[in-house]
N, C-alpha and C positions, 0 to 999 in steps of 0.2 A: 706730687707737685710742687708740693711746700717743705722746705730741707729742712726750717724749724719750725716744728710744731708748738715751741713754748713760746705763749703769748705774752710779752711782759706790760706790766700795766700802766707806764707810761703813757700821755697821751702820742700816739703819734703824729711827728711831724711831715706834712705832706706840700710838695712845691706845685707850683704851677707855673708852665711855663705861658710868659706873654708872648704876644700875637702884636705883627707889626699894625700901627695903628691904621685905624679905617679912615677913608677920606670925609665919612662924615662927620666924625670926630674931631677931625683937622678943621674942616671949615666953620663946624661952632666953636669948638676952644682953641682955635690956633694952630701955626705951622711948627711948634714948638716939639711936639709931642712925637715922640716915636717907637712906643707899645703902648699897650693898654689888655685890662683884664676886665673879663664884664664881672660884675660883685656877685652876680649867680654861682661862677663855679667855688668861691670861696664859700658862702653860706651853705651851699648842697655839703661840701666837705665837713665846715664847720658844724653844721647842726647833726652829721652823723660822728662826730666826737674826735676830731682832727684839730691842729692849728696848723696852719698855713704862711707859706714862704714865699714870693714872687720869684721867681727864676729867669733872671734877664735874657735878650737874644741878643746876637752877635758879640758874643765873648769866645774866645778861645777854649779848647780843650781841659787845660789846667782846672780854668774856673768850675766847671760841669763835676768833674771829677772830684775836684775839692768837695763842692756842695753835695754829691750826692753820697760822698762819706759822712755827710750828717744829717740827710733828709731820709725817711722811711718809705719813701716812692714819690712821685710825681702823674702828676694831670697834664697831658696834652689836651688846649681845647681846640675849638673851632673859631674858624675865621675868613676871610678871604683875603689869600694871596696868591702870586704866581708858581709855580712848581718847575716848572721847565721853561725851556725858549720858547714853545711855542705857545705856552701861555700866557710870558711875557710881551709876544709880538701881540697878540692881543687885547692884553688888559696893560699898555706899557704905565699906566698911573701905580700899578699894586708895585709892592716889595715881597722880600720874602727873607729877612734874616732869621726867621723862625723855623724856617725849612732846614736852615743848615743846623740851628741850633735842636731841632728834634733828630735830627743823626747822629749828632754826637752823644744824646742821651742815650737813643737807641743803641747806640755801639756798646757806651759805656753799661748800661744795665745788662746787654746780654752779655759782657763780658764774665758782673758779678754773678748773674744766672747761670752761666755755665761752669762756673766756681761751685756748683750747690755744694758739694762735699766739705765747701769754709764756713762755717758760722757766718761771716759777713757774705756769701755768695748767695744772697736773695735780695731782688731788688724790683719791686712791683710799679707796672705802668699801666696807666690807663688813657686813652684817647678817645675823646668824642669829635663827631661828625669829620673836618679838617685832620683832628687830631687823631682818630682811628686810621684814614687814608694813610698817613705820613708814614704809622707803624708798620702796614704792609707793603707800602712802597720800597722801607727798607729791610723788610723781611726778603721781598722778593728781589732786593735790587733792580728795580726798575719805576719810574714812573710811569709806566704803562699798564700797571696791573691795573690802575684804576679807570674807569668807563664814564664818557659824558653820558648823563643822563639827563631826561628832563626839569627844570627848575621846581624843586618843590619847596613852598613856605606853607604848610599844611601839620594839620595833626592825623595821624593814621594806625590803625592798630598795630599792635607787637604779636606777630605772627610767631608763636615759638617752634621750631622745628621739632618733627617727630621724637629725635633724638636728644633732646636740650637735658634730660634729668640725668645724663651722662657727665654734663659737667659735674666739676668740683667745688664748683662755687656759688652756681646760681640753678642746682638742683629743683629750687622750688622759688616761683615767680608767679607775680599776678597775672590772670589772663583775662583776656576782654578789656585790656587798656588802651588808650592812645598817647603816642609820647610825637613832640613835635619835633617835624623834618626841615628842617633848612639848608639845601644843599643843591647844587647841579652836575655832580660827580659823586659816583659810588663804583662799589667793588661787588664784583658778580664770584657766583662759585665756581661759572667756568674760568673765571681769571685764577681765582685760587690756583684748579687743576692745573690750567696754562704754566704758571709759575713754579710749579711743584708745592704747595704752600699747604695741602692739605693733609698731608702728614702728622704736621705742625700745630694745625690749627684750625677752630672746631667752627661752625656757624651756629649760633643758638637761636637766630630768626632770623627771617626773611620779611622784605617787602617788595614793590612794585611800583614803578614811577608811573604817571598818567599816560604812558606809550605803551605800559606793560613790561618794559624791562625789569628782572628781580633782581634783586638787590640783597647783601648780606647788611644786616640792621643792629646785629649783635654778634661779638664774636669773642674765644678766648683762646691763647696758646693752650694747646694741651699740657705742658708740660712746665712750664713757668709761670710767675703770676703776672701775666699781660695779657691783658681786655680792652674790649673798644668796643663803643656803637655809632652807627650811624647819625641816630635819631639825636636830642639834647635834652637828658632827663632833669638840668639842672634848671630849664625853663619851666618845668610844672607846678612848681611852687614858690619861684622867684623871680619869672618874669611874666605878670600877671599886668601887661600891656591896657594902657587908659586911653592915652591920647594919641593913639592911633589906635588902627584894626586891629585886634589881639586874632590872628590866623589861625593860634595852636589853642584858642579856648578850649578845644576838647580835653586836651592833653592838663588842664587845671580839676580835672574831677579827682574826686577821693582815690582812687584807682590809679590813674596814671601819677600820682602826691608819691603812692604806696610803693609802686615801681621804681619812682625816681631813689625814695628812700632806700629800699631793699638792694639797688644797686650801687650807689654810693656808701650804706653799710657794710656791703661785704667786699667792697675795694679797701677801705680803711680796715676793717678787720684783717685784709692781708700785708697791710701795713705795718700793723701791729707786731708780726713776727719779724720784720725786719729790727734788726737787734743796736743799729748807727742813732748817735747822740752827739749833740753840739754839748761842745767841751764844759759850757759852764750856761747858768740863766741868762747871766750877762751877753752871752752870746749868742743865744737863742733868741733873747729880746732882740737885739739889732736887725736880727732877718724878716720877723713875724712880719706881715699884709699892716697890723694897726700901726704902724710906723707913716703911713700914709691914708688919706681918707678919699673915698668915692665922688665922683661928680654926680649931682642928681640930674644925669641926661633924659630920663624917661617925661619929664615935664616938655621935651619938646617933639613935636610929632612927627619927625621923622625917625624918631629914635627907635631900634631893636632891644634895645635895654634899658632898665630902670634906674642903674647905676653902673659908674664904670671907672676905674683905675686909671689913671692916665702917668706916664712916667716917660721922662726926657731922654735922651741916646746917653748920656753920661751919667743915668743914674747909679746909687750904688748905697748901699745898707749903712745907716748910721753908725759913724765911730762912736 
């Protein structure tokens, strides 16, 4: 599965794709913002030993190609956007620059992973919630691989499959823990079968929506370092809401946080095997998330996050 067994000592530098700005953030912080990142994704990767770079959305292929030559992996986060025209008609208020961006990132990652004989031919991806759906939409080359399910905003048990120990990366995971689910779409095992994905993708955990629809909650590619989860592990330790009801409070348990740490740690370990580097410390410094400061949005009653980074459309890495 992993082309490069050597683990360099340098700290891995992982990109996190931005998401089209949420309506609530626009209402609270003004209309000038184009994209955002929940700070919990950054904290989760940093706690596992990585440095983080924001990946802008809505750029051309050459930007992502160049950036991915310097990064050791990319995380695709969750968010509310429209995926296709059917979504757009029902939610005209949403945008979707991140969807095309995820498409380009997936294409470029697969080009690298398919060249696994090359020392540079190894590029890890992780998708959380929407991010996982975007991975499998691109793998299936169809938006119909995902299914509308009952909307969930709650902590649910992580139900590992009987064969999850066959996983290359997740052979040992804590059992009997809860994870935060916040989604109204999902991917079922039947969809994986229908779109010919079962040979390449292994479900590792399953869950059901309130109506009993079973869906995949944790998955990995059988050959390449590409992983996804439908739940939100970053919320376990870093989104303990207090100004409004925390519907995922069960996920904040020691076991839930341990699961989050295990998943982040395994992904960061996979990224350590990628040998990309920035040309210099100065070049890396210009790209790091620390050039921006998050907003403390958790004080607002309607917020789903404690901290968020907000970015304008013409944002750029500092000179």
